[in-house]
Backbone as JSON Lines, residues from 0, in Angstrom:
{"i":0,"aa":"M","n":[15.75,-17.55,-19.21],"ca":[15.11,-16.42,-19.87],"c":[14.07,-15.82,-18.93]}
{"i":1,"aa":"N","n":[14.03,-14.54,-18.9],"ca":[13.07,-13.82,-18.06],"c":[11.66,-13.98,-18.63]}
{"i":2,"aa":"P","n":[10.69,-14.48,-17.81],"ca":[9.32,-14.66,-18.32],"c":[8.71,-13.36,-18.84]}
{"i":3,"aa":"A","n":[9.11,-12.23,-18.29],"ca":[8.57,-10.95,-18.75],"c":[8.98,-10.68,-20.2]}
{"i":4,"aa":"N","n":[10.12,-11.24,-20.63],"ca":[10.54,-11.07,-22.03],"c":[9.73,-11.94,-22.97]}
{"i":5,"aa":"R","n":[9.28,-13.11,-22.48],"ca":[8.48,-14.01,-23.31],"c":[7.03,-13.58,-23.39]}
{"i":6,"aa":"I","n":[6.51,-13.09,-22.26],"ca":[5.1,-12.71,-22.2],"c":[5.03,-11.21,-21.92]}
{"i":7,"aa":"P","n":[4.7,-10.42,-22.93],"ca":[4.67,-8.98,-22.73],"c":[3.71,-8.59,-21.6]}
{"i":8,"aa":"Y","n":[4.11,-7.63,-20.84],"ca":[3.28,-7.03,-19.78],"c":[3.04,-7.94,-18.59]}
{"i":9,"aa":"L","n":[3.75,-9.06,-18.47],"ca":[3.54,-9.98,-17.37],"c":[3.77,-9.29,-16.02]}
{"i":10,"aa":"S","n":[4.85,-8.54,-15.9],"ca":[5.11,-7.86,-14.62],"c":[4.06,-6.79,-14.36]}
{"i":11,"aa":"D","n":[3.54,-6.16,-15.39],"ca":[2.49,-5.16,-15.21],"c":[1.19,-5.8,-14.73]}
{"i":12,"aa":"V","n":[0.89,-6.99,-15.19],"ca":[-0.29,-7.72,-14.72],"c":[-0.09,-8.08,-13.24]}
{"i":13,"aa":"G","n":[1.11,-8.52,-12.89],"ca":[1.41,-8.83,-11.49],"c":[1.27,-7.61,-10.6]}
{"i":14,"aa":"L","n":[1.77,-6.47,-11.04],"ca":[1.62,-5.23,-10.26],"c":[0.15,-4.84,-10.12]}
{"i":15,"aa":"L","n":[-0.63,-5.01,-11.17],"ca":[-2.06,-4.71,-11.12],"c":[-2.76,-5.6,-10.08]}
{"i":16,"aa":"I","n":[-2.51,-6.89,-10.13],"ca":[-3.15,-7.82,-9.2],"c":[-2.75,-7.48,-7.75]}
{"i":17,"aa":"G","n":[-1.47,-7.27,-7.53],"ca":[-0.99,-6.93,-6.19],"c":[-1.55,-5.62,-5.68]}
{"i":18,"aa":"R","n":[-1.58,-4.61,-6.56],"ca":[-2.1,-3.29,-6.2],"c":[-3.57,-3.36,-5.82]}
{"i":19,"aa":"V","n":[-4.36,-4.08,-6.6],"ca":[-5.8,-4.19,-6.33],"c":[-6.03,-4.95,-5.02]}
{"i":20,"aa":"A","n":[-5.34,-6.06,-4.83],"ca":[-5.5,-6.84,-3.6],"c":[-5.13,-6.0,-2.37]}
{"i":21,"aa":"L","n":[-4.01,-5.32,-2.43],"ca":[-3.57,-4.49,-1.31],"c":[-4.51,-3.31,-1.11]}
{"i":22,"aa":"G","n":[-4.95,-2.7,-2.2],"ca":[-5.88,-1.58,-2.11],"c":[-7.18,-1.96,-1.43]}
{"i":23,"aa":"V","n":[-7.71,-3.13,-1.77],"ca":[-8.96,-3.61,-1.15],"c":[-8.79,-3.75,0.36]}
{"i":24,"aa":"V","n":[-7.68,-4.34,0.79],"ca":[-7.45,-4.53,2.22],"c":[-7.32,-3.19,2.94]}
{"i":25,"aa":"F","n":[-6.58,-2.26,2.35],"ca":[-6.42,-0.96,3.01],"c":[-7.73,-0.17,3.02]}
{"i":26,"aa":"V","n":[-8.49,-0.22,1.94],"ca":[-9.79,0.46,1.93],"c":[-10.69,-0.12,3.03]}
{"i":27,"aa":"A","n":[-10.7,-1.43,3.14],"ca":[-11.54,-2.08,4.17],"c":[-11.14,-1.62,5.57]}
{"i":28,"aa":"H","n":[-9.86,-1.57,5.84],"ca":[-9.4,-1.15,7.17],"c":[-9.67,0.34,7.41]}
{"i":29,"aa":"G","n":[-9.45,1.15,6.41],"ca":[-9.74,2.58,6.55],"c":[-11.22,2.85,6.7]}
{"i":30,"aa":"W","n":[-12.04,2.12,5.93],"ca":[-13.5,2.28,6.03],"c":[-14.0,1.84,7.4]}
{"i":31,"aa":"Q","n":[-13.44,0.77,7.91],"ca":[-13.83,0.3,9.24],"c":[-13.54,1.38,10.3]}
{"i":32,"aa":"K","n":[-12.38,1.99,10.2],"ca":[-12.04,3.06,11.15],"c":[-12.97,4.25,10.97]}
{"i":33,"aa":"F","n":[-13.23,4.64,9.75],"ca":[-14.05,5.82,9.46],"c":[-15.52,5.59,9.79]}
{"i":34,"aa":"N","n":[-16.08,4.51,9.29],"ca":[-17.52,4.29,9.35],"c":[-17.97,3.56,10.62]}
{"i":35,"aa":"D","n":[-17.26,2.51,10.99],"ca":[-17.7,1.68,12.11],"c":[-17.26,2.24,13.46]}
{"i":36,"aa":"M","n":[-16.03,2.7,13.54],"ca":[-15.47,3.13,14.82],"c":[-15.57,4.64,15.03]}
{"i":37,"aa":"G","n":[-15.42,5.39,13.96],"ca":[-15.39,6.85,14.06],"c":[-14.08,7.32,14.67]}
{"i":38,"aa":"H","n":[-13.82,8.61,14.5],"ca":[-12.55,9.15,14.98],"c":[-12.38,8.96,16.49]}
{"i":39,"aa":"D","n":[-13.43,9.23,17.24],"ca":[-13.33,9.09,18.7],"c":[-13.04,7.64,19.1]}
{"i":40,"aa":"G","n":[-13.67,6.7,18.43],"ca":[-13.43,5.29,18.74],"c":[-12.01,4.86,18.42]}
{"i":41,"aa":"V","n":[-11.5,5.3,17.27],"ca":[-10.12,4.96,16.9],"c":[-9.14,5.62,17.88]}
{"i":42,"aa":"T","n":[-9.42,6.88,18.23],"ca":[-8.56,7.59,19.18],"c":[-8.53,6.85,20.52]}
{"i":43,"aa":"K","n":[-9.69,6.46,21.02],"ca":[-9.74,5.72,22.3],"c":[-8.99,4.4,22.2]}
{"i":44,"aa":"M","n":[-9.16,3.71,21.09],"ca":[-8.45,2.45,20.9],"c":[-6.94,2.7,20.92]}
{"i":45,"aa":"F","n":[-6.48,3.72,20.21],"ca":[-5.05,4.04,20.17],"c":[-4.54,4.47,21.54]}
{"i":46,"aa":"E","n":[-5.33,5.24,22.27],"ca":[-4.93,5.62,23.63],"c":[-4.75,4.38,24.49]}
{"i":47,"aa":"G","n":[-5.65,3.42,24.37],"ca":[-5.56,2.18,25.13],"c":[-4.34,1.36,24.78]}
{"i":48,"aa":"M","n":[-3.78,1.58,23.59],"ca":[-2.58,0.86,23.16],"c":[-1.32,1.71,23.33]}
{"i":49,"aa":"D","n":[-1.48,2.87,23.97],"ca":[-0.37,3.8,24.21],"c":[0.28,4.29,22.92]}
{"i":50,"aa":"V","n":[-0.51,4.46,21.87],"ca":[0.0,5.04,20.63],"c":[0.19,6.54,20.87]}
{"i":51,"aa":"P","n":[1.36,7.07,20.59],"ca":[1.58,8.51,20.81],"c":[0.68,9.35,19.92]}
{"i":52,"aa":"A","n":[0.32,10.53,20.41],"ca":[-0.54,11.46,19.67],"c":[-1.73,10.7,19.09]}
{"i":53,"aa":"A","n":[-2.48,10.06,19.97],"ca":[-3.54,9.13,19.56],"c":[-4.53,9.75,18.58]}
{"i":54,"aa":"S","n":[-4.94,10.98,18.82],"ca":[-5.92,11.61,17.93],"c":[-5.32,11.85,16.54]}
{"i":55,"aa":"L","n":[-4.12,12.39,16.5],"ca":[-3.45,12.63,15.22],"c":[-3.16,11.3,14.51]}
{"i":56,"aa":"S","n":[-2.71,10.32,15.27],"ca":[-2.45,9.0,14.7],"c":[-3.72,8.37,14.15]}
{"i":57,"aa":"A","n":[-4.85,8.61,14.83],"ca":[-6.13,8.08,14.36],"c":[-6.52,8.7,13.02]}
{"i":58,"aa":"Y","n":[-6.35,10.02,12.91],"ca":[-6.62,10.68,11.62],"c":[-5.72,10.11,10.54]}
{"i":59,"aa":"Y","n":[-4.42,10.03,10.84],"ca":[-3.46,9.56,9.85],"c":[-3.82,8.15,9.37]}
{"i":60,"aa":"S","n":[-3.98,7.22,10.31],"ca":[-4.2,5.84,9.89],"c":[-5.53,5.67,9.16]}
{"i":61,"aa":"T","n":[-6.56,6.36,9.62],"ca":[-7.86,6.25,8.95],"c":[-7.78,6.74,7.52]}
{"i":62,"aa":"W","n":[-7.25,7.94,7.34],"ca":[-7.28,8.55,6.01],"c":[-6.23,8.0,5.07]}
{"i":63,"aa":"V","n":[-5.05,7.66,5.59],"ca":[-4.04,7.09,4.69],"c":[-4.47,5.7,4.23]}
{"i":64,"aa":"E","n":[-5.16,4.95,5.09],"ca":[-5.63,3.64,4.67],"c":[-6.8,3.75,3.69]}
{"i":65,"aa":"L","n":[-7.74,4.64,3.96],"ca":[-8.91,4.78,3.09],"c":[-8.54,5.42,1.75]}
{"i":66,"aa":"I","n":[-7.95,6.59,1.79],"ca":[-7.59,7.28,0.54],"c":[-6.42,6.59,-0.15]}
{"i":67,"aa":"G","n":[-5.46,6.13,0.64],"ca":[-4.33,5.41,0.05],"c":[-4.76,4.12,-0.61]}
{"i":68,"aa":"G","n":[-5.71,3.41,0.0],"ca":[-6.23,2.2,-0.63],"c":[-6.92,2.48,-1.95]}
{"i":69,"aa":"I","n":[-7.7,3.56,-1.99],"ca":[-8.36,3.97,-3.24],"c":[-7.31,4.34,-4.29]}
{"i":70,"aa":"A","n":[-6.28,5.06,-3.86],"ca":[-5.2,5.45,-4.78],"c":[-4.5,4.21,-5.34]}
{"i":71,"aa":"L","n":[-4.3,3.19,-4.5],"ca":[-3.69,1.95,-5.0],"c":[-4.58,1.28,-6.03]}
{"i":72,"aa":"L","n":[-5.89,1.27,-5.78],"ca":[-6.81,0.65,-6.75],"c":[-6.68,1.31,-8.12]}
{"i":73,"aa":"A","n":[-6.55,2.62,-8.13],"ca":[-6.42,3.34,-9.39],"c":[-4.98,3.36,-9.9]}
{"i":74,"aa":"G","n":[-4.03,3.15,-9.0],"ca":[-2.63,3.24,-9.37],"c":[-2.2,4.67,-9.6]}
{"i":75,"aa":"V","n":[-2.58,5.54,-8.68],"ca":[-2.24,6.95,-8.8],"c":[-1.32,7.35,-7.65]}
{"i":76,"aa":"V","n":[-0.29,8.12,-7.96],"ca":[0.77,8.54,-7.03],"c":[1.24,7.36,-6.16]}
{"i":77,"aa":"T","n":[1.42,6.25,-6.78],"ca":[1.73,5.0,-6.09],"c":[3.01,5.05,-5.25]}
{"i":78,"aa":"P","n":[4.1,5.64,-5.73],"ca":[5.3,5.69,-4.87],"c":[5.06,6.44,-3.55]}
{"i":79,"aa":"I","n":[4.34,7.54,-3.61],"ca":[4.06,8.32,-2.41],"c":[3.11,7.55,-1.49]}
{"i":80,"aa":"V","n":[2.03,7.04,-2.06],"ca":[1.05,6.28,-1.28],"c":[1.69,5.04,-0.66]}
{"i":81,"aa":"G","n":[2.53,4.36,-1.41],"ca":[3.2,3.18,-0.88],"c":[4.05,3.49,0.34]}
{"i":82,"aa":"V","n":[4.78,4.6,0.31],"ca":[5.59,5.01,1.46],"c":[4.7,5.37,2.64]}
{"i":83,"aa":"L","n":[3.63,6.13,2.39],"ca":[2.73,6.52,3.49],"c":[2.08,5.31,4.15]}
{"i":84,"aa":"L","n":[1.67,4.35,3.34],"ca":[1.06,3.13,3.89],"c":[2.1,2.28,4.62]}
{"i":85,"aa":"A","n":[3.32,2.22,4.1],"ca":[4.38,1.48,4.79],"c":[4.68,2.12,6.14]}
{"i":86,"aa":"L","n":[4.68,3.44,6.21],"ca":[4.88,4.13,7.48],"c":[3.74,3.84,8.45]}
{"i":87,"aa":"D","n":[2.51,3.79,7.94],"ca":[1.35,3.45,8.75],"c":[1.53,2.06,9.36]}
{"i":88,"aa":"M","n":[1.96,1.12,8.55],"ca":[2.16,-0.24,9.04],"c":[3.38,-0.34,9.96]}
{"i":89,"aa":"A","n":[4.4,0.48,9.73],"ca":[5.54,0.52,10.65],"c":[5.09,0.98,12.04]}
{"i":90,"aa":"G","n":[4.21,1.97,12.06],"ca":[3.67,2.43,13.35],"c":[2.85,1.34,14.02]}
{"i":91,"aa":"A","n":[2.03,0.64,13.24],"ca":[1.23,-0.46,13.8],"c":[2.15,-1.56,14.35]}
{"i":92,"aa":"F","n":[3.2,-1.85,13.62],"ca":[4.17,-2.84,14.09],"c":[4.81,-2.38,15.4]}
{"i":93,"aa":"W","n":[5.36,-1.18,15.39],"ca":[6.14,-0.69,16.52],"c":[5.3,-0.49,17.79]}
{"i":94,"aa":"F","n":[4.15,0.13,17.65],"ca":[3.38,0.52,18.82],"c":[2.36,-0.53,19.29]}
{"i":95,"aa":"V","n":[2.02,-1.47,18.42],"ca":[0.94,-2.4,18.77],"c":[1.37,-3.86,18.73]}
{"i":96,"aa":"H","n":[2.04,-4.3,17.68],"ca":[2.16,-5.73,17.41],"c":[3.52,-6.36,17.71]}
{"i":97,"aa":"K","n":[4.6,-5.61,17.77],"ca":[5.94,-6.22,17.81],"c":[6.16,-7.14,19.0]}
{"i":98,"aa":"S","n":[5.61,-6.83,20.14],"ca":[5.86,-7.64,21.33],"c":[4.96,-8.88,21.41]}
{"i":99,"aa":"N","n":[4.08,-9.05,20.43],"ca":[3.15,-10.18,20.46],"c":[3.57,-11.35,19.59]}
{"i":100,"aa":"G","n":[4.75,-11.28,19.02],"ca":[5.22,-12.36,18.15],"c":[4.69,-12.21,16.74]}
{"i":101,"aa":"V","n":[4.91,-13.23,15.97],"ca":[4.59,-13.18,14.53],"c":[3.1,-13.34,14.25]}
{"i":102,"aa":"F","n":[2.44,-14.26,14.88],"ca":[1.14,-14.73,14.4],"c":[0.0,-13.78,14.75]}
{"i":103,"aa":"V","n":[-0.84,-13.53,13.75],"ca":[-1.98,-12.62,13.9],"c":[-2.98,-13.16,14.91]}
{"i":104,"aa":"T","n":[-3.03,-14.46,15.09],"ca":[-3.95,-15.03,16.07],"c":[-3.58,-14.63,17.5]}
{"i":105,"aa":"E","n":[-2.34,-14.19,17.69],"ca":[-1.87,-13.71,19.0],"c":[-1.69,-12.19,18.97]}
{"i":106,"aa":"N","n":[-2.37,-11.51,18.03],"ca":[-2.22,-10.07,17.8],"c":[-0.8,-9.72,17.39]}
{"i":107,"aa":"G","n":[-0.18,-10.65,16.68],"ca":[1.19,-10.47,16.22],"c":[1.28,-9.63,14.96]}
{"i":108,"aa":"Y","n":[2.48,-9.55,14.42],"ca":[2.78,-8.59,13.36],"c":[2.77,-9.14,11.95]}
{"i":109,"aa":"E","n":[2.33,-10.38,11.73],"ca":[2.42,-10.95,10.39],"c":[1.64,-10.15,9.35]}
{"i":110,"aa":"L","n":[0.44,-9.69,9.68],"ca":[-0.37,-8.94,8.72],"c":[0.24,-7.57,8.44]}
{"i":111,"aa":"V","n":[0.63,-6.84,9.48],"ca":[1.19,-5.51,9.23],"c":[2.53,-5.6,8.52]}
{"i":112,"aa":"L","n":[3.29,-6.66,8.78],"ca":[4.54,-6.86,8.07],"c":[4.3,-7.12,6.58]}
{"i":113,"aa":"A","n":[3.33,-7.99,6.29],"ca":[3.02,-8.29,4.88],"c":[2.46,-7.06,4.17]}
{"i":114,"aa":"L","n":[1.53,-6.35,4.82],"ca":[0.94,-5.17,4.19],"c":[1.98,-4.08,4.0]}
{"i":115,"aa":"G","n":[2.8,-3.84,5.01],"ca":[3.83,-2.8,4.91],"c":[4.87,-3.14,3.86]}
{"i":116,"aa":"G","n":[5.28,-4.41,3.83],"ca":[6.25,-4.83,2.83],"c":[5.71,-4.7,1.42]}
{"i":117,"aa":"A","n":[4.45,-5.09,1.22],"ca":[3.83,-4.97,-0.1],"c":[3.67,-3.5,-0.51]}
{"i":118,"aa":"A","n":[3.32,-2.66,0.44],"ca":[3.19,-1.22,0.14],"c":[4.54,-0.64,-0.25]}
{"i":119,"aa":"L","n":[5.59,-1.03,0.46],"ca":[6.93,-0.55,0.12],"c":[7.39,-1.09,-1.23]}
{"i":120,"aa":"L","n":[7.04,-2.33,-1.51],"ca":[7.36,-2.92,-2.82],"c":[6.73,-2.08,-3.94]}
{"i":121,"aa":"L","n":[5.46,-1.72,-3.78],"ca":[4.8,-0.9,-4.81],"c":[5.41,0.5,-4.87]}
{"i":122,"aa":"A","n":[5.82,1.04,-3.73],"ca":[6.46,2.35,-3.73],"c":[7.74,2.32,-4.57]}
{"i":123,"aa":"L","n":[8.47,1.22,-4.5],"ca":[9.74,1.11,-5.22],"c":[9.56,0.64,-6.66]}
{"i":124,"aa":"A","n":[8.62,-0.27,-6.89],"ca":[8.43,-0.83,-8.24],"c":[7.52,0.03,-9.1]}
{"i":125,"aa":"G","n":[6.63,0.79,-8.47],"ca":[5.66,1.58,-9.22],"c":[4.39,0.79,-9.47]}
{"i":126,"aa":"A","n":[3.43,1.46,-10.08],"ca":[2.1,0.89,-10.27],"c":[1.99,0.0,-11.5]}
{"i":127,"aa":"G","n":[2.91,0.12,-12.4],"ca":[2.84,-0.66,-13.63],"c":[2.07,0.07,-14.72]}
{"i":128,"aa":"R","n":[2.08,-0.54,-15.88],"ca":[1.48,0.04,-17.08],"c":[-0.03,0.22,-16.97]}
{"i":129,"aa":"F","n":[-0.71,-0.68,-16.23],"ca":[-2.17,-0.66,-16.14],"c":[-2.61,0.14,-14.92]}
{"i":130,"aa":"S","n":[-2.34,1.43,-14.96],"ca":[-2.62,2.32,-13.84],"c":[-2.68,3.75,-14.34]}
{"i":131,"aa":"V","n":[-3.22,4.63,-13.52],"ca":[-3.2,6.06,-13.86],"c":[-1.76,6.52,-13.99]}
{"i":132,"aa":"D","n":[-0.9,6.12,-13.03],"ca":[0.51,6.49,-13.11],"c":[1.11,6.01,-14.43]}
{"i":133,"aa":"G","n":[0.81,4.78,-14.8],"ca":[1.35,4.22,-16.03],"c":[0.94,4.98,-17.27]}
{"i":134,"aa":"V","n":[-0.3,5.47,-17.27],"ca":[-0.79,6.24,-18.42],"c":[-0.16,7.64,-18.43]}
{"i":135,"aa":"L","n":[-0.16,8.29,-17.26],"ca":[0.34,9.66,-17.2],"c":[1.86,9.75,-17.31]}
{"i":136,"aa":"L","n":[2.55,8.73,-16.86],"ca":[4.01,8.78,-16.83],"c":[4.65,7.88,-17.87]}
{"i":137,"aa":"A","n":[3.87,7.44,-18.86],"ca":[4.38,6.53,-19.88],"c":[5.53,7.18,-20.63]}
{"i":138,"aa":"R","n":[6.58,6.39,-20.78],"ca":[7.74,6.87,-21.53],"c":[7.63,6.35,-22.95]}
{"i":139,"aa":"P","n":[7.92,7.19,-23.91],"ca":[7.89,6.69,-25.28],"c":[8.98,5.63,-25.48]}
{"i":140,"aa":"K","n":[8.67,4.64,-26.31],"ca":[9.65,3.59,-26.6],"c":[10.78,4.19,-27.42]}
{"i":141,"aa":"P","n":[12.01,3.77,-27.13],"ca":[13.11,4.27,-27.96],"c":[12.96,3.79,-29.4]}
{"i":142,"aa":"R","n":[13.32,4.65,-30.3],"ca":[13.22,4.29,-31.72],"c":[14.31,3.32,-32.09]}
{"i":143,"aa":"E","n":[13.95,2.4,-32.96],"ca":[14.94,1.47,-33.48],"c":[15.85,2.23,-34.44]}
{"i":144,"aa":"P","n":[17.14,1.96,-34.38],"ca":[18.03,2.66,-35.33],"c":[17.74,2.21,-36.76]}
{"i":145,"aa":"E","n":[17.77,3.18,-37.63],"ca":[17.54,2.86,-39.05],"c":[18.84,2.38,-39.66]}
{"i":146,"aa":"H","n":[18.72,1.31,-40.46],"ca":[19.91,0.75,-41.08],"c":[20.05,1.32,-42.48]}
{"i":147,"aa":"A","n":[21.26,1.71,-42.79],"ca":[21.53,2.23,-44.14],"c":[21.59,1.05,-45.12]}
{"i":148,"aa":"A","n":[21.04,1.24,-46.31],"ca":[21.02,0.16,-47.29],"c":[22.25,0.16,-48.13]}
């Protein structure tokens, strides 16, 4: 038996927990780029890693992580945000981490793979009932058929 059938809203609670955890991580990374490093610092870092269009990439990664993380926390436009964040992590994988192996201790791709995979999961599964998306896009429950007496 599916646990979601026994415990109402179980999958929605799981989506909420995952969304909040992922949102916190993305906000932290976006805030670090915005506040600690600044656009010039992120651009220089990207140039040093041979990231194409370093300045544009710096804007994209900073803002998609910061605003996208906030959007995940609220659960708003989650499918779009999930795809944008997954693309951000795909770029980090491809241009920075893929040749370093799996482990983050070696500047590997384990973190970007986990974050990108989770973002894509939310893009496909949606934000769940406990989200702005869930409230705005709620579908009415189908009516039970009435039985004739």
